[in-house]
C-alpha positions in Angstrom: 18.6 -51.0 -50.1 20.7 -49.7 -47.2 20.8 -51.5 -43.9 19.8 -49.7 -40.8 22.9 -48.8 -38.6 22.0 -47.8 -35.0 25.3 -45.9 -34.4 24.8 -43.5 -37.3 21.2 -42.8 -36.2 22.2 -42.1 -32.6 24.8 -39.6 -33.7 22.3 -37.8 -35.9 19.7 -37.6 -33.0 22.3 -36.2 -30.5 23.1 -33.3 -32.9 19.5 -32.3 -33.2 18.3 -32.6 -29.6 18.1 -29.7 -27.0 20.0 -26.4 -26.6 23.7 -25.9 -26.3 25.0 -24.5 -23.0 25.6 -21.1 -24.7 22.1 -21.0 -26.0 20.7 -21.7 -22.5 22.9 -18.9 -21.0 21.6 -16.5 -23.7 18.0 -17.4 -22.9 18.5 -16.9 -19.2 20.2 -13.5 -19.8 17.4 -12.4 -22.1 14.7 -13.4 -19.5 16.7 -11.5 -16.8 16.8 -8.4 -18.9 13.0 -8.6 -19.7 12.2 -9.2 -16.0 14.2 -6.2 -14.8 12.5 -3.9 -17.4 9.1 -5.3 -16.4 9.9 -4.9 -12.7 11.0 -1.3 -13.2 7.8 -0.5 -15.1 5.7 -2.1 -12.3 7.5 0.0 -9.6 7.1 3.2 -11.6 3.4 2.5 -12.2 2.7 1.7 -8.5 4.6 4.8 -7.4 2.8 7.0 -10.0 -0.6 5.6 -8.8 0.3 6.5 -5.2 1.4 10.1 -6.2 -1.8 10.6 -8.2 -4.0 9.4 -5.3 -2.0 11.7 -3.0 -2.5 14.7 -5.3 -6.2 13.9 -5.6 -6.6 13.8 -1.8 -5.1 17.3 -1.6 -7.3 18.6 -4.4 -10.3 17.2 -2.5 -9.2 19.0 0.7 -8.9 22.2 -1.2 -12.2 21.9 -2.9 -13.9 21.0 0.4 -12.5 24.1 2.1 -14.0 26.4 -0.6 -17.3 24.4 -0.8 -17.9 24.6 3.0 -17.0 28.3 3.1 -19.4 29.0 0.3 -22.2 27.0 1.9 -21.7 29.0 5.1 -22.0 32.3 3.1 -25.1 31.1 1.3 -26.8 30.1 4.6 -26.0 33.4 6.1 -23.6 32.0 8.7 -20.3 33.6 9.7 -18.0 32.0 7.1 -14.5 30.9 8.3 -12.2 28.1 7.4 -11.7 25.2 9.8 -8.7 24.7 12.1 -8.2 21.3 10.6 -8.5 21.0 6.8 -9.9 17.5 7.2 -13.0 18.8 8.9 -16.4 18.2 7.2 -15.0 15.9 4.5 -17.7 13.6 3.1 -15.1 10.9 2.6 -11.8 11.0 4.5 -8.7 9.5 2.8 -7.6 6.0 3.7 -5.1 6.1 6.5 -6.5 9.3 8.2 -7.2 9.2 11.9 -8.6 12.4 13.4 -7.5 11.4 16.9 -3.9 11.0 15.8 -1.5 13.6 17.2 1.9 12.1 16.3 3.5 12.9 13.0 4.4 10.0 10.7 7.5 8.3 12.0 9.0 6.8 8.8 8.4 3.3 10.2 6.4 0.7 8.3 3.5 0.9 10.8 2.8 4.5 9.5 2.7 3.7 5.8 -0.3 5.4 4.2 -0.9 7.6 7.3 -2.5 11.0 6.8 -2.7 13.6 9.6 -2.8 17.3 10.4 -0.5 18.8 12.9 -1.4 22.1 14.4 1.1 21.6 17.2 3.5 24.1 18.7 6.3 25.4 16.6 4.4 25.0 13.2 3.3 28.6 12.8 5.2 31.1 10.6 5.0 32.8 7.2 6.0 31.5 3.8 6.9 33.5 0.7 4.4 33.2 -2.2 6.9 31.0 -4.1 7.4 28.6 -1.2 3.7 28.4 -0.5 2.9 27.8 -4.2 0.4 30.7 -4.2 0.1 34.4 -5.0 -0.9 35.3 -1.5 1.6 37.6 0.1 0.3 36.9 3.6 0.4 33.1 3.7 0.5 32.3 7.5 1.2 28.7 8.4 -1.5 27.3 10.8 -0.2 23.8 10.6 1.0 21.0 8.3 -0.8 18.2 6.5 1.5 15.1 6.6 1.4 11.9 4.5 3.7 8.9 4.7 4.0 7.0 1.5 4.4 3.2 1.2 8.1 3.7 0.6 8.4 5.5 3.9 8.9 8.9 2.3 7.1 11.6 4.3 5.7 14.7 2.5 3.9 17.7 4.0 1.8 20.7 2.9 1.4 24.0 4.8 -2.1 25.0 5.7 -3.2 28.6 6.1 -6.5 28.6 8.1 -7.1 32.4 7.7 -7.2 32.2 3.9 -8.2 28.5 3.6 -5.3 27.6 1.4 -3.3 24.4 1.3 0.2 25.3 0.1 2.8 23.5 -2.0 4.1 20.0 -1.3 7.5 19.5 0.3 9.5 16.4 1.1 10.0 16.1 4.9 11.9 12.9 4.9 13.1 11.0 1.8 13.3 7.2 2.1 16.3 5.2 1.0 14.2 3.5 -1.6 13.1 6.8 -3.1 16.7 8.1 -3.1 17.9 5.0 -5.0 15.0 5.2 -7.5 15.5 8.9 -8.1 19.2 8.4 -8.7 18.5 5.7 -11.3 15.9 8.0 -12.9 18.5 10.8 -13.1 21.0 8.5 -14.7 18.3 7.6 -17.4 17.5 11.3 -17.9 14.0 11.0 -16.5 12.3 13.7 -14.4 12.5 13.3 -10.6 9.8 14.5 -8.2 12.3 15.9 -5.7 13.7 18.3 -8.4 10.2 19.8 -8.9 9.4 20.5 -5.3 11.0 22.0 -2.2 13.4 19.8 -0.3 13.1 20.5 3.5 14.7 18.9 6.5 
């Protein structure tokens, strides 16, 4: 029978315990890569949810304009579209204040703000392509504005005569959006700004 030798046993334990320094570095690098991928997915998902909610709000405005016009016709009233496309909504979008007269500023305080501006200097005509419609006589009565959480400001022209909300355009693009769009282009992904009109 062999005698127990403490030194031999200690050497054997030290070889089997823990990770080496290189293994720890590799684990940290892998966790970092996974975290960056997960973070990118979370940002993309949150941004997509906001864009979907924004599009749904505009679709609701469009449907409301047609619905109210139709109700007036059925009731025998003189049918006309409202000066403000937010008029007579059963549920206004979060961030809308009918008393607001200032356009979104691009500051954090205005994140999520919706407003309609019928102020001076907003009238004019758009081509059917720019308006996103087949109307050849699209006359701008005002603009619907929305400031996103990343401080990007987008707008839609509104034609009160025809009751049409036109195509979305980017008024002011935030630095965050510019950076994310640049990263998307590098990855070959579609970018919202490439699909819509860029205006200043």
